[in-house]
N, C-alpha and C positions, 0 to 999 in steps of 0.2 A: 504494500500500500504506500501511497505517496505521503500521507500526513506525517509530519515530523521528520521527513526524510527528503533531503535535497539531492539525492544521488542522481536523479534524472537530470536536474539542472547542471550538476557537475559534469555529467557525461556530455551534455550539450556544449558546455564551455570548452571542452577539449577539442571540439571541432574547429574548423578554420573560419568561424563566423567573423565577418568584417565589422559588425556593429551590434549594439545591444538589441535592436529591433529584430535582427536575424536570429539572435540567441533566443529571444522570447518566443518568436514564431516557431522555432524548432522545438522548444520546450513544450509549447502548446500541442504541436503535432504528436509528440511522444506521449503526453498525458492522454490524448485522445486515443492513441493506439493501444495503450494499456488500460483503457476504460476508466481512467482516473480523472473524473470531471472536477474534483475539488482542487486540482492544480490551478484552475482559473482563479480561485480565491487567493492562492499564494501569489499569483501574478498581480492581482489587484493591490496586495499589500506592498509589493516591491516596485511597482511602476509609479511614475511621478504623478499621475492623475488618472481618474476613471476614463477620461476621453481617449487616453492612449490605449487603454485596454479595449475600448469600443472599436477603435481603428484596427487593432490587431485581430479582434474577432471578426470584423468585417472582411479583412483580407483572408482569414482562414475559412470563412463561409464560402468564398469563391472557390477555394480548393475543394471543399466538401462537395459543392455542386458538381464539379468536374469528376470527383471520385464516384459519386452516385451515377452520373452519366456513363462512366467507364466500367461500372460493375458488370461482370459477365454473368453472374447468376443472381437469382432472387435472394439466396442465402447471404451472399456477399453484400448485397444492397441493404438487406435487413440488419446486418451487423453495423452498418453505418448509422442507420436510423436509431438503433437502440442506444448507441453512444451519444447521438444528438439528444435523445430523450433524457439520458442521465445528466447531461449538461444543463438542460432546461430545468429539470427538477432540483438539481443541487444548487442552482442559482435563484431559487424561488424567493429568497429574502432580498435579492439585489434589485437595483433600479431596472426599470423596463428596458432602458437603452442598452444596459450591459447584458441582461438576461437573454434577450432575443436577437442580439446582433448576429448570432451564429446562423440565423435563418435568412439573413439579408439577401443572399444570392441563390437560395434554393428556388427552383422553379415551382410553379403552382402545382404541377403534377406530383412533384416530390412531396409537397406539403399535404396533398390529399392522401398519398400513400402513407405518410407518417401518421395522419389522423386515423386512418383505417387500421393499420397494423398495430398501433399502440393506443387505440382508443381508450382502453381501461387503465392505462398507466399514465397517460397525460393528465396533469393537474388541470383543474377547471380553467385557470387563467391561461395556461399554455394552449389548451384546445381553442379557446376563444381568440387568442392572438394568431394562431395558425389559420383559423377560419377568416379572421379579418384580412389577412394577407391574400388568401385565396379570393376573397370578394373584391379586393382592390384589382387583382389581375383580371377578374371577370368584367368589372366595370370599365377598365381601361382597354377592353377588347384584346387583351394579350393571351387570354386563356378561355377555353370552352370547357366548363365543368361537365356539361352534357356529353361532349365528345370523349372526355376522360372517363366518365362513369359508365357510359352506355356499353363500353367494351369490357368492363370489369365483370367478374363473376357476380351473380345475383346476391350471394351471401356477403360480398364486399360492399355492394351498394346498400344492402340492408343495414350493415354496421354503421355506415355513414349517415343514413337517414335517421336511424335510432339515436345516434349521438346528437344530431341537430335538434331532434325533438327534446332530448334530455336537457339541453341547454337553451331551449326555447328559441331556436334560430332557424328552424325549418322553413317558416314562412319567408324570412329574410333572404335565404339562399334561393328558394324557388322564385321569388320576386325579382332576383337579379338576372334571371334567365328570360328567354322569350317564352310566351305562353305555350307554344308548341313543345319546346324542349322540357319545360317544367311538367307538362302533362305526360309526355313520353316517359320521363323518369318515374313519375308517380305510378303510372300504369304498370311499368316493368316491375316495380317493387311490390305493388299490391297483388299482381298475378302470382308472385312467388310466395305470398303469405300462407296459403294452405299447405304448401310443401314444407316451408321453413317452420311453420307453427310458431312464429315469433310473436309473443304477446307484446313485447316492447315496440315492434313495428306496427302492430295493430293499434296500440296506444298512440303512436306518432300520428297516424292518419286520422284517427278520431279527434285528436287535439287540433289537427289542421282544419277539420270541419267546423270546429268551434271558434276558429280565429276570426275576429270581427272584420279584418281587412282582406281576408282571402277572397279572391274573385268568385262571383257566383258561378261562372262557367267552369272554373277549376273544381269547385265544390260539387257541381253536378256530375262532372266526369268521375270524381271520386265515389260519389254515391252510386253511380251506374256500375262501377267496377265491383263494389261490394254486393250490389244487387245481382250482378251476373254470377258471382261466386255462390250466392245463396241458391240460385237456380241450379248450378252445376253440382253443388254439394248437398242439395236437398235430399232428405232420407224419407223412407216410407214409414208412415205411422203404423202400418200393419206389421212391419218387421219389428219396430220398437215394442209393440204390444206383446210380442212373443216372449219377452224377457221380464222377469219380476223387477220392480223398481229397485235400483241400487245394485243390481248384479250384472249390469252391462259391462263387458270387457272393452277397454279403451283401445280400439284399433286406430291406426293412423287416420283412417277416414273419419271416424267419429270425433277424433280430436280436431281435425280440420273443421268439421261442421260446428263443433262447439265454439271454436274461436270466432267464426263468422257470426254465430248466434250471439256471442258476447258483444260484438261490434253493433249488431242490430239492436240488442237490448239497451246498450249504452246510449245509442241515438234516441231511443224512445224515452229514456230517463230524462234527458235534457230538453227534448223537444215535444214530449207528450204525444208523439205520433210515430208510426212505423216509418223506417227509412224508405221502404218500398214495398209494394205488394208481395214481391218474391221473398222478402224477409219474414213475412208474417207466419209462414209455415214453420220455419226454424224457431221463431220466437215461441210458438205454441209447444213445440217439442221440448224445449229447454226451459220453459217458464218456471218450473219448480227447482231446476238444478243450477241455473245461472241467473242470479238475481243481483245485478249491480245496484248498490244503494249509495246515495250521496249523504255525507255527514253534514246536514244543515245546522244541527245544534250539538252542543257538548253538554252532557249531563254533569253539572257541577257537583251534585251530591256524590257522584261516583268517585270524585277526586278526594273526598274527605273520609277519614276513618269514622268509626262509630263515635269516637270521642271528638269529632269535628276538627280533626287535624289533617291538614294537607301537607304531605311530605314530598319534597322534590330533590332530585339528584342532578347537580350541576357539575359538568366535567370541564376542567381547564388543563391544557397540556403544557408541558415544561419547555416552552420555546418563547421567543420574543412576543409573538402575538398572544399566546395564552397568558403570559405574565402581565402584559399591559392591560389586557381585558379584565383580568382578575383584580388588578390594582384599581381600575375604575369601578368595577362592581363593588368592591369592598368600601372604597371611599364614598360612593354614593349612599350606601346603607349606614355608614358611620354618621353621615350628616342628617339622616332621617330620624326624627325623634321616636317614631313608633317601632323601630327595629332594634333588636338586641343581637349582639354577636358573641357567641361562645366559642372560644378557641381550644382546639385539641392539637396534639403533636403533628398530625398530618392533614387535618381538615378543620373546617369551621362551619358552625351552624348559625344561620341567619333566621331569627324568629320574629314573628309579629302576631299579635292577638287583637281581635276586634271585640271590645266589650259589648258592642251593640248586638252582634250575632253569635258570639261565643266561638267563632271559627278562628283557628290558629294556622299559621304557615310555618313550616320548617324547611328552609333551603339548605341542603347539605352540599358543601362545595369543597373539593379537594384543594389543598395548596398546590400550585403548579409544580413546585420543585419536588413534591412528594407524589406526583401523579401516578407513578408506577407501583407504589406500595400502599397508597391510601385506601384502596378498595377493601382490603381485609379489615382495616380499622373501622371503616364506615359500615361494613356489613355487621361487625360486632356491635357497633352502636345501634343499628337498626333492630337487631335481635334483642338487645337490652331494653330498648324503648318500645318493643313489640309493635313495630310498624314497618311498612315497606313503601318506597316511593311510588306515587301514582303519576308523577310528572317527571319527564326526563328532558334536560336541556343540554345541548352541546353547542359550544361556540368556539370555533377555531378553524384551522386549515382543513381542507377537504381530505387530505391524505391521512388525517388522524381519525376520521369519522368511523371507518370500519372497526377499528380497535375499540373505540368508545361504545359502540352499540352492544357490546357484551354486557353492559350494565342494564339493558332493557330486560323486562321480565313479564310474566303473565299479568302482573298488577298494573302495568303501565297503561294509562288511559289517554295520555297526551304526550306527544314527543315533538320537541322543537329542535329542528336541525338547522341552526343559524349559521351554516358554513357554506362555502362555495359548492354548488352542485349537489345539494342534499338529495335531489331526485334519484341519484344513482343507487340509493340504498333501500329502495322500496321492499324488495324481497326479504332482505335481512330483518328489517323492522317488523314486517308482518309475520315472519317465521317465529320471532321471539316474543312479539306482542300482538297477537291477532285481534285484540279488542281495542287497540289504540287508534287515536286520530292523530293527524300529523300536519304540522306546519313546516314547510321546507322552502328551499330556494332552487331555482333552475338556472342558476348562474352565480354571480358573485354576491355573497351576502355582505352586509355592512353593519358596523357597530351603531351607526346613527339610527338604524331601524331597530336592531335587536335591543338597544338600551331603552326603547319605549315599549317594545312588545311584551317583555316579561312583566314589567310593572302593571301594564294594562290588564293582563290576565290575572295577576295577583289581586288586583283591586276587586275584580268580579268574584274571585274565589272567597275573599273575606266578606263579601256581601251576603245577603240572604237570598240572592237570586238562585232559582233552582236550575237554570240552564243558561247557556251562552249561545246566541244566534250568530253564526259566523259571518253572514253577509253584513249584519248591522255592526258587528265588531270590526270588520275590515274597514268599513266606511268611516267609523268613528276614529280608528287608529290612523287612517289616512289624513283626516282633518287635523288630528293632534300633531302628526308629523309635519304637515304643511305649516302649521302655526309655529312649531318649534324651529323650523328651518327658515323662517321668514327673512332673517337678516344674513343668512349664510350664502356665500357666492356659489356653492355647489348644490344649492337647493334643488334646481331642476334635475340634476343628475341623480340625486338621492330619491326624488319622487319617481323618476323613470325606473330606477332599480326596484322600488316597491311595486309599481304598477306592472312591470314586465316580468319580474323574476321571483317575487314572493308568492307562494301558492298556499291558499288556505283550504281546509278540509272540504268545504262545500263546492269548490270549483276544481278539485284535484282529480281530473279524469284518469290520470295514470294510476293513482292510488286506488280509486274506485274499481277500475278494471282489473288491476293486479290482485286486489283482495278477492274479488269475485272469481277470478281465474284460479287462484291458489286454493280457494275453498272448493271449487269444482274438482280440481285434480286431487285434492285431499279426500273427497268423497268417492271419486271414481278413478283413483290413480292406477297406473300401469301395474298389473298383477303378475306380469311374466316373471 
């Protein structure tokens, strides 16, 4: 490993380099070859200024583009991509100009390949920056995304469309193309749905149908494709009647039918009508087995114990973001007279009690520096207090989310994933907490919003309100955010993030469909 070891640099200095820039460039090449991305951080410390490193990375980006073009096999090309990925991820705390300079000379088709091959490893900010650069190439007429995608394997196109949906950018990308190209790509992916049985791509296109700015013509094409699938995959009610309820074996064909039925049922849920006449037969067949339900309200009573105590688990990671967020979180509650803070070696408990309602809140938060060991102490505390958290709150970088979700359990009724790209973790949340409702982001979350979100929910928990209406709550929170940001120069940006990327339970098509699909597979799972 490179850290703490300058042997690579010493080897470089032994070469006949004519100047420091040549030495640094060769050093960067060798770090790249041994997959040691953190060498860039060493260069940042040793160079006279960040602008010099940006220039060096820009020069190296040109070399990388040539290496990708010259790669003779897909394996060789993928090795270059994974090293680029490591560099992007290891520089996540650095300024945008440093972190993404390595992409400067990569062609748009290279960026598309990177986004598809390493879709699940790219951090949210990295994926969005890669996509921004692809869109620039499209708008400047230097690249045809349609031409690049249409020749790819259907499963590769599916990965790309699913990612666009997960980060709420599908409409943006399709809008950058001509209507004909957008329609062709849409149809090509939808036709592959029954074969791929991809719930996430089914979600993507149902969300597109809900997009207020999507053209009516495009929506009609999408609806027609789903209708056509319903006709092709329609099953015989006589055949279904031969089997006792609950004993039907899931063949690939019935799974295909079920996925199309879910899309039809979801459309009915939001529009109170059938998507098309051809969908009605499938809807009838699956009306008892596939029942997508929207979470319009949250039962606040379910968040409290019999002793009227609401217990919450707040997770903060031991990095710069986690430490600064926790500092603000603690400082805020120190200044509020109704809150008490009890300190333990590895965690703290923030308590409030309403004399009017008799309801109490206990927010249990690990100290960031003890994040890896606090869970044992917190579990012991919960056992001693004879309660379990019903609310889970995670605020931090997206790459910490998966690890933090281990703290979810069957008692969780509300999960707030206030990180970048919280949409990625629907299956994990539902597997651990099938009865939970979820507030998440489909892009970059921000403390400006999160710092208002939790107090607004706590205010209702402490009240005697029996339930929370999500539509009313979102509208109220939006007004509060607008008022709080009135004098801030980034007000419009924050409001755009709230409107575009924060998803509440009543509007979360992905969560609604995923939950219904997982329930269906749980009831009728593959028994081979």
